[in-house]
C-alpha positions as CSV (number, residue, x, y, z in Angstrom):
1,M,18.6,-8.2,32.7
2,Q,19.7,-7.7,28.7
3,Y,16.7,-10.4,27.9
4,I,14.4,-8.4,30.0
5,A,14.9,-5.5,27.9
6,I,14.7,-8.2,24.5
7,I,11.5,-9.2,26.0
8,I,10.3,-5.9,26.6
9,I,11.5,-4.3,23.1
10,L,9.5,-8.0,21.6
11,I,6.2,-7.2,23.8
12,I,6.1,-3.5,22.2
13,L,7.0,-4.3,18.7
14,I,4.1,-7.0,18.6
15,I,2.1,-4.8,20.3
16,L,2.2,-1.9,17.1
17,I,1.9,-4.7,14.9
18,I,-1.9,-5.6,16.3
19,L,-3.0,-2.0,16.6
20,I,-1.8,-1.5,12.4
21,I,-3.6,-4.6,11.8
22,L,-6.8,-3.3,14.0
23,I,-6.6,0.4,11.9
24,I,-6.5,-1.3,8.6
25,L,-9.8,-3.2,9.6
26,I,-11.3,-0.2,10.8
27,V,-10.4,1.4,7.5
28,I,-11.5,-1.2,5.7
29,K,-14.9,-1.8,7.8
30,K,-15.5,1.8,7.1
31,G,-15.8,1.4,3.7
32,A,-11.9,1.8,2.3
33,D,-12.0,0.8,-0.9
34,D,-9.8,2.7,-3.0
35,W,-6.7,0.3,-3.4
36,N,-4.6,2.8,-5.4
37,W,-3.6,4.6,-2.6
38,G,-2.9,1.8,-0.5
39,M,-0.3,0.2,-3.4
40,C,1.3,3.9,-3.4
41,G,2.1,3.7,-0.1
42,A,3.1,0.1,-0.1
43,A,5.4,0.6,-3.3
44,E,6.8,4.0,-1.6
45,G,7.8,1.8,1.4
46,G,9.1,-0.9,-0.4
47,Q,6.5,-3.7,0.7
48,M,6.1,-6.2,-2.2
49,D,3.5,-8.4,-0.3
50,L,1.4,-5.1,-0.1
51,V,1.9,-4.2,-3.9
52,K,0.7,-7.6,-5.1
53,F,-2.2,-7.8,-2.5
54,F,-3.5,-4.5,-3.5
55,I,-3.3,-5.6,-7.1
56,E,-5.3,-8.7,-6.4
57,K,-8.1,-6.0,-4.6
58,G,-8.4,-4.1,-7.8
59,S,-5.9,-1.5,-7.7
60,D,-5.2,-0.4,-11.5
61,N,-3.0,2.9,-11.1
62,L,-0.3,1.1,-11.5
63,L,1.6,4.7,-13.7
64,I,1.7,6.7,-10.2
65,A,2.8,3.5,-8.0
66,I,5.5,3.2,-10.8
67,Q,6.8,7.3,-10.2
68,I,6.3,6.3,-6.2
69,A,8.5,3.6,-6.6
70,E,11.2,5.1,-8.5
71,K,10.9,8.6,-6.6
72,H,11.7,6.6,-3.2
73,N,14.4,4.0,-4.7
74,Q,12.6,0.9,-4.7
75,P,13.6,-0.9,-8.2
76,L,12.1,-4.1,-7.7
77,I,9.0,-2.5,-7.0
78,E,9.5,-0.7,-9.8
79,K,10.7,-3.4,-12.1
80,F,7.1,-5.6,-11.1
81,L,4.7,-2.8,-11.2
82,R,6.1,-2.1,-14.9
83,G,5.8,-5.7,-15.9
84,Q,1.8,-5.2,-14.6
85,L,1.4,-2.6,-16.5
86,V,2.6,-4.5,-19.3
87,N,0.2,-7.7,-18.6
88,S,-2.9,-4.9,-18.1
89,S,-2.3,-2.9,-21.6
90,R,-2.2,-6.3,-23.0
91,T,-5.5,-8.0,-21.6
92,G,-6.9,-4.2,-21.5
93,S,-8.0,-4.1,-17.7
94,L,-5.9,-0.8,-17.2
95,R,-8.1,2.0,-16.3
96,P,-7.0,5.7,-17.3
97,C,-4.9,6.9,-14.5
98,R,-6.0,8.9,-11.9
99,S,-3.6,12.2,-10.2
100,D,-2.6,12.1,-7.0
101,A,-5.2,14.5,-5.9
102,D,-7.9,12.4,-6.8
103,I,-6.3,9.1,-4.8
104,L,-5.5,11.3,-1.4
105,G,-8.6,13.6,-1.7
106,K,-10.2,10.3,-0.9
107,L,-8.6,10.1,2.3
108,N,-10.4,11.9,5.4
109,F,-9.0,10.6,8.7
110,F,-11.4,12.3,10.7
111,T,-14.4,10.1,8.9
112,L,-12.6,7.4,9.7
113,L,-13.3,7.1,13.9
């Protein structure tokens, strides 16, 4: 009986992961190109792989992501982003920092569906 409960929980988790992936694919298909917003969410949740992914995709608003990582007690993310900030300032690839309102203002959930 315990094995059945574990299997059911695993199936539910797999379904949730598939739904999250589908939502991300829908958002990208609809034209989402503001990788900064995603990076800030990944920094808040401590998801290093996602932070790196968003930087590879072109996210460049490191200052806000550093503040978010600091606020949500994500020291590894904060340290990584500070290193990226130093590297990008050396190469000149850092764009001016935008405000949270600019980042969040681009997201309209009703236009995603």
